[in-house]
N, C-alpha and C positions, 0 to 999 in steps of 0.2 A: 520517595525513596525508590531505588531500583529493586527489582524483584530478583529472587535467586536465579530464575530462568534467564533473566537479562544478563546477570553477572556471569553465569556459566557460558552464555553465548559470546560475551566479550572475551573471556579468557580463551575460549576455543578459537576465536578469530585471531588472536595474537599468535597462538601456536601454529595455526594453519598458514599464516603468512610469514613465519619467522625466518625461513630460508630466504625468502624474498627480501626481508628486512636486512639480513646480513649482506646480501648482494648489494643492496642500496647503500649500506654503510661503507662497504669496501669501495664502491664507486666514488663516494664522497671523499674518502680518505685519499684516494688516488689523485685528487685535485690539489695541487700545492697552494693552498690559500694562505700564503704568508702575508705578513703585514704589507699593505699597499698593493697586494695582488689578490684581493679577496673576490673579485667580481666573477671569475669563472665558477667559483664555489657558489656564489649567490645566484648565478644563472641556473645552476643545478637545483638549488633550493626553491627558486621561484617556480620552476617547472613542476617540482613535486607538490608545491602548494596549490598550483592550478589543477593538478590531477586529482586532488582531494576536494575540489570544488570551492576553493577559497578565492575571494576577491583580493587582488594584489595592489599593494601600495609600495613603491620603491623610490628611493631618493639617495642622493649622494651627500655624504657628510659635509657640513658647512662650518668651517672653523669660526667664522664671525658669529654665526648663530649660536654655536656651542659656547663661545666666550661669554655669552650672557647668562649662562647657568652657573651657579656657585659650586656645583660638584664636578664641573668639567675638568679633565686632565689637560695638561699643556700639550699642544699640537706640535710635533717635531718632524712630521713627514707630510708629503702631499696626500690629499684625500681624493684626488681626481679619479681614482679607481677603487673607491671604498664606499660601497653602497650598503644601505639597510633594506631588508626585504621583510614586509609584514603581510601576512595573509589573514583575511577575516572571514569568519563564518557567522552570519547573522541567524538568529533563531527563526524557525519556520512556523512558530506558534500562530494560531488563528488570532484575528483581531479580538481583543478583549480577554484573551486567555492569559494566565499568569506566565511571566517569562522567568526563566531560571537565572541563577547568578552568573556573572561574566567571569572570564578567565583569560589570562595570558600564559602561554607556554613559550618560554624563552630559551634560546641557546645561541652560542657564538660559533661562527664559521672560521674565524682566524686561528692560525696555529703559530707556534714559536719556531725559530730557526732550528736547523738540524744539529748544529754542533759539528763535530768531526765525523764525516761519513764513514771513516774506517772503523768506528766504534759500533756501527750497526751490523747486526748479523745478516740483514737483508736490506733491500732497498726500502727506504722509509715511505716511498710513494707506490709500492707494490704490496698491498695488504695481504697478509697470510694468516691462516688459522692453524694453530698448533696446540694440542693438549688443552683445548677449551678456552684459548685466548686468541683474540684478534690483534695482530701487530700492525704498526704503522704510525707515522706522525699524525697526531690528532685523533687517534683511535679512542683514547680515553678522554682527552681534553680537547674538545668534547663532542666529536662528531657522532659517536655512538648515541649520546644523549640527544643530540639534535635530530638524528634519525628516529629515535624512540618517540619524540613528540609527534612526528608525522604518522608513524605507524600505530600509535595509541589512538589517535583520532580515526585512522582508517579502520581500526578494529571495531569501533562503534558502527561505522558505516557498513562493514561486512556482516555485522550482527543484525543489520536491518534497523539501526537506531540513529537518531540525530540529536544533538544537544539542544536543550531548550533555552540555553543562555548563550550570549555572544562569546565567541572564542577568537583570540588573536594568536597566531603562530608567528613568532619573531625569530628571524635569523640575522644576527647582528655581527659587525666587525668590531675591532678595537678593544675587545674584552681583555686581551693579554697585555695591553699597554696603557690604556687610559680609562676604559669604561664609557667612552664617548658614544659608542654605538647604541647601547641601551638608553643612555641619557637623551640621545637624539630622538629615539622612539617616544620617550616621555614628553619631550618638547613638542613633538608632532601630535600630541593629544591622545596617545594610546595608554589607557589605564583600564583597570578592571577591579572586580571585587577581591581577586586573589591573583598572585603570580606564582608560577612553578617553573624553576630553572633546573634542568637536568644535568647539572655539573656533576663530575664524579665525586661521590660521597660515600661509597661502599654501602649503598642501599640504606643509608641513615639520613635523617633530616639534619641540616646544619643549623645548630642553635645560635652560633655566633661566628663571625670572621673578623680578622684584624683589618685595620686600615693599612694603606700602603702609600708611600711617597717614592717617586722616582726623581732623581735630580742629577745634575751634571756639576762637577767641580773642575774649573780650568785654573791650573796653577801656572803663573807666568814668572819665569826666573830671568837670568841674564846669561847670554851665551858667552863662551870663552873657549880657548884651546884647553884640552885636557891636561896639558903640561903646566898650566897655571890656573887650576880650578879655583883657587882662593879669590880670584878677581871676578869669578862668575857666581851665579846662584843656580844650582841644579834643580830644575823643576820636578824631576822624578823624585829626588830626595824630598822636595816639598810635598809631593803627593804621598810619599810614605808617611810623612808627619801628619798629613790630613787623615790618612787611613787610621793611624794609631789613635788619634784623638776621637775619631768616630767610633772606633772599637771601644773606647772607654765609655762613650755615650751609650752604645749598644748594651754594655754590661750594666750601666746605671739603669737603663730602661727595664732590663729584665729583673732588676731587684723589685719592681712593682708587680711582677706576675703573681706572687703568692696572695696578693689582695684582690686579684681579678675575679670577677664573678664566674667567668667561664673558662679561663685559661690557667687557673691555679695549679692544675694537675700536670701541666705540660712543662718539661724542664727548661726549654729555651725557645719559646714561640716567636720572639721578636728578633728576627735575623736581619743583619745588615750585610748585603751582598755587593762586592765589587764586581760588577758585571762586565765592564769594558775598561781598557786602558789604551790610550793612544799617546805616544811621545817619541821624541828623538828622531834624528835623521842621519847621525854619523857617530860611530863609536869614539872618535877622538874629539868630539865637540861636546861641551857642557850643554845639555838640552835646555832651551829657554821656554818650553811649553809642555804641559802634560795635562791630558783631559781624562777624567774618571767618569764613568757612568755607574750610578749607585742606586740600589733599591733597599728600603728599610721598612719594616712593619711596625705598627703601633697598636696598642690595646684599644678595644672599643671605649674604654674609660678615658682615653687620652684624646686631647683636642689636636686636630691636624695643624691648625694655624700655630698653636703654641709649640708643637714639635718642629715645625719649619723654622720658627725663630731660633730655637735651640741649635738646629743644624747649622744655620748660617753663622751663629756666634761661635760655635765650636770650630768650624772651618777657619774662620778668621784668626782665632786663638792659635791654631796649629802652626800657621806660617809666621806668626809674630814672635813666638817665644824662642825659636831656635836661632842662635846667632849665625849659624852657617847659612841661613836662608835670608839674611839681611838684604832687603831690596826685592824679595819675592812677594808676589801678591796672589790672591785667590778670589775667583768669581764663582758664586754659587747660584744656579738657576734651576727652575723646575723643568723637568724633562718629559713627564708623562703622568702617571697616576698621582693624584693629590686627593686622597680619599680618607674619610673617617671609617672606622669599623662599624659593623652593624650587628645588632642582637635581635633575633626573632623571639619576641616575648611569648612565653608559653600560654596556652589556654585559648588560642583562636579556634574558631570553627573550622578554618581551612586546615589547620594541623590535625584536628580531630578526624576530619574526613580522610586526610592522607594516611593517618595511622590505621584507620579501618581498612583502607584500600590496600595498604602494604600487607597487613595481616592476612587479608583474603587472598592476595597474590602469592605470598611466600609461606604462610603458616606460622610466622614468627612476629613478635612484637617489634614495633618501629623503634630503633635506637636513635641516639643523637650524638653529634660530634661538634667540636669547635675547630674551625679551620684556620691555621696561621697564615692565611693568604687572602688575596682579593677575590671577591665574587660580585657579580652585577646585582645581587639582591639588594645591596645598599641603595641602588638608584631608586627603586620603588619604595623600599622600606623607610628610607630617610627623607625622601623628597616628595613622596605622594601619600604616605601614611597607609600603604597597602601591605598586608602580610605577604612577605616574599619568601616562599618556601624553596629551599635547595635540596634536591633529592635526585641522586643519580647512581650509576653503576659503579662497580669496583674497577678502578684504573690503577696501573702501576707504572713506574719509571716515567712519570709525567715530566715533560720538558727535557728528558734524557734520551739516550739511545735505547732502542728496542722498546719504546713506549707500547703499552698494550692495555686491552680492556677485557674483562672476564665476560665470556659470552652468556653464561647462565644468569649472571647478574643483570645483563642487558634485557634478557627475557623477563626477569622479575620486575625490573623498572618499567618496561613497556606495559606489562599487565597492570601494575599499580597505578600508573598514570592514566591508562584507559578507564579503570574503575573510578579513579578520582574525578575525571571529566564527567562521567556518567552521574556520579552522586552529587558533585558540586553544582553542575549546571542543570541537572535533570535531563531525562531523555524521553523521546517519544518515537513512535514508528516513523521511519524515514520514507518519504515519497520515492517512488521509483524514478531513477535518473538515467539509467542506461550508461553511466560513465564507466570507463575502464578501471579494472583493479590493478593494472600494471603500472608500477612506479619506476621501473628500470629506465 
């Protein structure tokens, strides 16, 4: 166990470097690490990992390799500029000495598109601090958490300590679309006694999260002049029929929520979102194709394969029952996420250590939340049997304009993660290295 003096030194080290941490976070936010463009952000993270003394492993995502994993999402973009970066710190314990427990600190570098720039109060790539919040795309989801992992480890080093267990810091892409980045890290052999992901969770541990499916529906109709619509089949009308049927499915799925072990108190956790629509090329022509990009959530108690079968059946039903759509067809295919939900079972040693670290850092008991969205914790929890803790700062307007993260919550998370590392892995006095403290 860590001593009170060690804990005090770690907490003081976080405070002493916190302005530096905010500068680092802002510099990371300023890098537009959108899907397929993550590698500038990964260059930044690799350098940070090197500066805290980690051995680097970096590789480009391989769709063929990923296709062999049952949890992989469908690949719909090029991965040629999409790397995973893992930094490893091996324990420095003497030969024959007991080695501490191992740990993965995971975070994703990818961010979602901006939406309409005019809705932002400031440039999304020029981070600003105002009234205790840091603004910018990716500030909450989840570059503040990714930076916290680095500075939590750095706090131990600045306190003159080094972990006695092996630590992997992971900076992954594709969390926002497939989960393939973390799955690839697992495929490459990276596992540990516990995983901690600093996704935004309002300083609570995530007890459960939903599964998510992304899919595409392509409705094919029959073109005609608008003056004789009856001889055509309007693919946009067909898409409306598909959406209506899927809305009925969404309502049916939400009737199961009251029986859910973790989502019963949430009024509507299973949301079906029509994210993209592409159709038509002329106002006076009956459109013969319409493509929908759709996301839907499912309870941890629901099976993703069974849900997929129902989606496909519902789409086919939609275009077959409307006489006005005679001749129209619909193709349904996977587009990205294809994941079951995950439940962090209570009672693990890892959660107990996190709860103690949180209380020491904040003075309050650790709460828990159920998240109606995807998190990479399912990769390790479902496919490696490793307790996967999700614990991060307070973020608001995630995926929207003026995304922001609460600065004091970032401080609390960094302190709690640093204390968690110390208690979970164990610590000992660090040998003098002479390495720089500057991470800018």
